[in-house]
N, C-alpha and C positions, 0 to 999 in steps of 0.2 A: 643640773649637768649642762654645761655651757655649749658644748660643740656637737649636739645631736644632729642639727641640720644647718646648712648655710642659708643665707638670705634668699637664695634661689631654690631652696628646698632640696638641695643635693647633700649627700653624705659628706662630712668633712674630709679633706685630703689628709695625707700623712703629715704634711707640713703644718696644717692647722691643728691637728691632734697633738703634734710634738710641741707646738707653741703653747697650747692649752696646758699640757703636762708641765712645761717649764714654768708657767705662771703659778700652777699649784705648788710646785716645789719652792718657788720664791716666797709665796705666801706662808707656807709652813715653816720655812727657815727664818724668815725675816720679821714676821709679825707676831704680836702677842694676841693670838686668837683664842676665844673661848673654846673649851673642850669640844662641845658639840659641833661648832663651826669647823674646828680642825678635823674632826672625824669625817664630816661631810666632804671637806676638801680632799682628804685622804682618799675617800671612796671615789671621788671624781678622778683623782690622779690614777688610781688603779684602773678605772674604766678607760682612760686615755692610753695608759700603758698597754693594756690588752688590745685595744684597737690598733695601736702602732705596731705591735707584734704581729697581729693578723695581716695588716697591710704589707709588712715586710715579708712575711711568709708567702703571701700571694705574689709579691714581686719576685722573690727568689724562684718560685715555681715557674715563672714565665721566662727566666733567664735561659738563653740558648748560646751555644758556642758556634761561631762562624767557622765552618770547616772547609769552605772552598766555594767555587762557583761552578754552575753547570755550563753547558755549551752556549747558552744564550746570555751568559753573564749574570744570571740570577744567583743570589746568595743561597748556599746550602748550609742549613743549620741543623744542629742536633740538640735536644734538651740536655741541660746539665743534670747529672745525677749525683747523689750523695757520694763523696769520695773523689769526685772529679776535681781537678785543679781549676780554680776560677781564672778565666782569661785575664792576662795582664797583672795578676796579683801574686801568683805563686802559692795561693792559699787553697786548701782543700775545702770543697763544699761540705757542710755538715748538717746533720738532721736537726740540731738544736739551734740553728740560725745564728750561731755566734762566729761565723767565718770572718766577719768584718773585724771582730775583736782580735783575731790572730795577726792582723796586719801591723799592729803596733800602735 
């Protein structure tokens, strides 16, 4: 499983996981792999997909809507909740993390 840790010992980023997942997909679509190799690559893909989903869920949980400024000019934010409209998109936040799919 290729993307466990980066060369600096850090967990892979979303972008690194996505790149690894795309590599798995290319391998499975384009190569004549032996069955056991294909199954192993498929398992790797599932691991990367789950990691990407977890990273996206974490990012969504950290989203906040800018609702104004206080008297010192500091931003006033409130967390987005399920059902809230995502800023600048017109899309409602959803529990299943598919809000981005609704944009078209």
